[in-house]
C-alpha positions in Angstrom: 0.4 -9.5 -14.6 -1.7 -10.6 -17.4 -4.0 -9.0 -20.0 -6.9 -9.3 -18.3 -5.6 -7.6 -14.9 -4.3 -4.6 -16.8 -7.3 -4.1 -18.5 -9.4 -4.7 -15.0 -6.5 -2.3 -13.4 -7.7 0.5 -16.2 -11.6 0.0 -16.5 -12.4 -1.4 -12.7 -9.8 -1.2 -10.2 -11.9 -2.2 -7.0 -12.6 -5.5 -9.4 -9.1 -6.1 -10.2 -8.2 -5.6 -6.6 -10.5 -7.8 -5.2 -10.0 -10.3 -7.7 -6.3 -10.7 -6.7 -6.6 -9.5 -3.0 -10.3 -10.3 -2.0 -12.2 -8.3 0.9 -9.8 -6.3 3.1 -8.3 -3.1 3.5 -6.7 -2.9 0.2 -9.9 -3.7 -1.5 -11.4 -0.7 0.9 -8.5 1.7 -0.3 -9.4 1.1 -3.7 -12.9 1.5 -3.7 -12.4 4.9 -1.3 -9.5 6.3 -4.1 -11.8 5.1 -7.2 -14.7 6.7 -5.5 -12.8 10.0 -5.2 -11.1 10.2 -8.4 -10.8 7.3 -11.1 -7.1 8.3 -11.7 -6.0 7.1 -8.2 -7.8 4.3 -8.2 -5.8 3.0 -11.3 -2.5 3.9 -9.8 -3.0 2.3 -6.6 -4.6 -0.6 -8.5 -1.6 -1.0 -10.4 0.6 -0.8 -7.5 -1.3 -3.0 -5.5 -1.2 -5.7 -8.2 2.3 -5.1 -9.8 4.2 -5.8 -7.0 2.9 -9.4 -5.3 
């Protein structure tokens, strides 16, 4: 995982997921979790971007 990905995972989780996976279910889940609370969005972004 690059430094840019780590910073985006923390600051803008949906953007980080979009850059790695594009528009799709993963992005929508990230957007929803970030809208519900910043922490769930960050956790989801790290889990999704760290595994692929």
